[in-house]
C-alpha positions in Angstrom: 12.9 91.3 -41.1 10.0 92.2 -38.8 8.6 88.7 -39.2 11.9 87.2 -38.2 12.2 89.4 -35.1 8.6 88.5 -34.2 9.3 84.8 -34.5 12.5 85.2 -32.4 10.6 87.1 -29.7 7.9 84.4 -29.6 10.5 81.6 -29.3 12.2 83.6 -26.5 8.9 84.2 -24.6 8.0 80.5 -24.9 11.5 79.5 -23.7 11.1 81.7 -20.6 7.9 80.0 -19.5 9.6 76.9 -18.0 12.2 78.9 -16.0 9.5 81.2 -14.6 7.3 78.2 -13.6 10.4 76.6 -12.0 11.1 79.8 -10.0 7.5 80.0 -8.8 7.6 76.4 -7.7 11.0 77.0 -6.0 9.6 80.0 -4.1 6.6 78.0 -2.9 8.8 75.1 -1.7 11.2 77.5 0.0 8.2 79.1 1.9 7.2 75.7 3.2 8.3 75.0 6.8 9.0 71.3 6.0 11.0 71.8 2.8 14.8 72.2 2.8 15.1 74.9 0.1 17.0 78.1 -0.1 14.6 80.9 -1.2 15.5 82.9 -4.3 16.4 85.9 -2.2 19.0 83.9 -0.2 20.5 82.6 -3.5 20.7 86.2 -4.8 22.4 87.2 -1.6 24.9 84.4 -2.0 25.6 85.4 -5.6 26.4 88.9 -4.5 28.6 87.6 -1.7 30.6 85.4 -4.1 31.0 88.2 -6.6 32.3 90.6 -4.0 34.8 88.1 -2.7 35.9 87.2 -6.3 35.6 83.5 -5.6 33.0 82.9 -8.3 35.0 84.6 -11.0 38.2 82.7 -9.9 36.4 79.4 -9.9 34.6 80.1 -13.2 37.9 81.0 -15.0 39.6 78.0 -13.6 36.9 75.6 -14.9 36.8 77.3 -18.3 40.5 77.1 -18.7 40.6 73.5 -17.7 37.7 72.5 -20.0 39.0 74.4 -23.1 42.6 73.2 -22.5 41.3 69.6 -22.4 39.2 70.2 -25.5 42.1 71.7 -27.4 44.2 68.7 -26.6 41.6 65.9 -27.1 39.5 67.1 -30.0 42.3 67.6 -32.6 43.8 64.2 -31.6 40.4 62.6 -32.0 39.8 64.2 -35.4 43.2 63.1 -36.6 42.8 59.6 -35.3 39.3 59.3 -36.8 40.4 60.5 -40.2 43.5 58.2 -40.2 41.3 55.2 -39.3 38.8 56.1 -42.0 41.5 56.5 -44.7 43.8 53.7 -43.9 42.3 50.3 -43.1 45.4 48.9 -41.5 45.3 51.8 -38.9 41.6 51.0 -38.3 42.3 47.3 -37.8 45.2 48.1 -35.5 43.7 50.9 -33.3 40.0 50.4 -33.7 39.4 47.5 -31.4 41.5 49.0 -28.6 39.9 52.5 -28.8 36.4 51.1 -29.0 37.1 49.0 -25.9 38.5 51.9 -24.0 35.6 54.2 -24.8 33.2 51.9 -23.0 34.7 52.9 -19.7 33.0 56.1 -18.3 35.5 58.9 -18.2 35.1 59.5 -14.5 35.9 55.8 -14.1 39.4 56.5 -15.2 40.0 59.0 -12.4 41.2 56.5 -9.7 43.7 54.8 -12.1 45.0 58.0 -13.6 45.2 59.6 -10.1 47.2 56.6 -8.9 49.6 57.1 -11.8 49.9 60.9 -11.9 48.6 62.0 -8.5 45.5 64.0 -7.7 45.9 67.4 -9.3 45.7 69.4 -12.5 47.4 66.9 -14.7 44.9 64.1 -13.8 41.9 66.4 -14.5 43.3 67.5 -17.9 43.9 63.9 -18.9 40.3 62.9 -18.1 38.9 66.0 -19.9 41.1 65.4 -22.9 40.0 61.7 -23.1 36.4 62.9 -22.9 36.9 65.2 -25.9 38.9 62.6 -27.8 36.4 59.8 -28.3 33.4 61.7 -29.7 35.7 63.6 -32.1 37.3 60.3 -33.2 34.0 58.5 -33.8 32.4 61.2 -35.8 35.4 62.0 -37.9 35.8 58.3 -38.7 32.2 58.1 -39.7 32.5 61.2 -41.8 35.4 59.8 -43.8 33.8 56.4 -44.1 30.6 57.8 -45.5 32.2 59.8 -48.3 30.5 58.9 -51.6 32.6 56.7 -53.9 31.9 59.0 -56.9 33.9 61.8 -55.3 36.9 59.5 -54.9 36.5 58.4 -58.6 36.6 62.1 -59.6 39.9 62.4 -57.7 41.2 59.4 -59.5 40.3 61.0 -62.9 42.3 64.1 -61.9 45.1 61.9 -60.6 45.0 63.4 -57.1 47.8 62.4 -54.8 47.0 61.0 -51.3 47.4 64.5 -49.7 45.2 66.1 -52.4 42.5 63.5 -52.0 42.5 64.1 -48.2 42.5 67.9 -48.6 40.1 68.4 -51.4 37.7 65.4 -51.0 37.8 63.6 -47.7 38.2 66.6 -45.3 35.4 68.8 -46.9 33.0 65.8 -47.1 33.8 64.7 -43.5 33.6 68.2 -42.1 29.8 68.1 -41.0 30.2 65.0 -39.0 33.6 66.1 -37.7 32.1 69.3 -36.4 29.3 67.4 -34.9 31.9 65.3 -33.0 33.6 68.4 -31.8 30.2 69.7 -30.6 29.7 66.5 -28.6 33.3 66.7 -27.4 32.6 70.2 -26.0 29.7 68.9 -24.0 31.6 65.9 -22.7 34.6 68.1 -21.8 32.4 70.5 -19.9 30.7 67.6 -18.0 33.9 65.8 -17.2 35.6 69.0 -16.0 32.9 69.6 -13.4 32.9 65.9 -12.5 36.7 65.6 -12.1 36.7 68.8 -10.0 34.0 67.4 -7.8 35.8 64.1 -7.2 39.3 65.3 -6.8 38.6 68.6 -5.0 42.0 69.9 -6.2 42.7 73.5 -6.9 39.9 75.8 -7.7 36.9 75.5 -10.0 33.1 75.3 -10.1 33.1 71.6 -9.1 35.4 72.3 -6.2 33.1 75.2 -5.1 30.1 72.8 -5.2 32.0 70.3 -3.0 33.0 73.0 -0.6 29.4 74.3 -0.4 28.1 70.8 0.3 30.6 70.3 3.2 29.6 73.7 4.6 25.9 72.9 4.1 25.5 76.2 2.1 22.6 75.3 -0.2 22.4 78.9 -1.4 26.0 78.8 -2.6 25.5 75.4 -4.2 22.5 76.6 -6.2 24.5 79.6 -7.4 27.3 77.4 -8.6 24.9 75.0 -10.3 23.1 77.8 -12.0 26.4 79.3 -13.3 27.5 75.9 -14.5 24.3 75.4 -16.4 24.3 78.9 -17.9 27.9 78.7 -19.0 27.3 75.3 -20.6 24.3 76.6 -22.5 26.1 79.7 -23.7 29.2 77.8 -24.9 27.0 75.3 -26.8 25.0 78.1 -28.4 28.2 79.9 -29.5 29.7 76.8 -31.0 26.4 76.0 -32.8 26.6 79.5 -34.4 30.2 78.8 -35.4 29.3 75.5 -36.9 26.5 77.0 -38.8 28.9 79.7 -40.2 31.4 77.1 -41.3 28.7 75.0 -42.9 26.8 77.7 -44.7 26.7 75.6 -47.9 24.6 73.0 -46.1 20.7 73.2 -46.0 19.5 75.1 -43.0 18.6 72.7 -40.1 15.1 73.2 -38.6 
């Protein structure tokens, strides 16, 4: 137990080296008369200002809600589509070429067209975020089903499993590691596309809208606060989901 805590402390200390060096470099650049940098003290003051006004909390909650709503819509649809394409070849032949062609277009590239159809607002942003979560979930779920070993299917044939039993007891458990990997990627894509769509549309509230507003107002201190909060939240969400994935896949060998 003590050795584990010691190793964890060492990893934490090593992980803090780069941020500390970045802060020192940041302070040195902010002290230069020729550099356009907001010093750490100004950023801390802007953080306190945003917390007092409640703007930061409001924008953070709006972005989180938008990202997780899009993830909740897109990821399950992607998993279902990927599994269906992996199980039934006619579905793969019918939908595969279309979906593989559509995923080549960057998600932000869909914003002008979707905005033209549905208007610039919450609906457009949710569609883009949902699409961002859909494709990685679909690809990994399809790969997970396609890579199921034939011997497992043969065992199901020996026990005369129905199609639903084969899906429930063989295909889904075998595909789960890659499906969860797809959802992990979907989470990252949903977070990035949420911030990007907010930046481009500027509709409602959110961290992306706050960045855009800070840019217009030339508030570098506020912009750095919002960027830092965005990065921190993205990191924490990713770590939480990694722990959840590890808990769901306890039967797998521990990853280094």
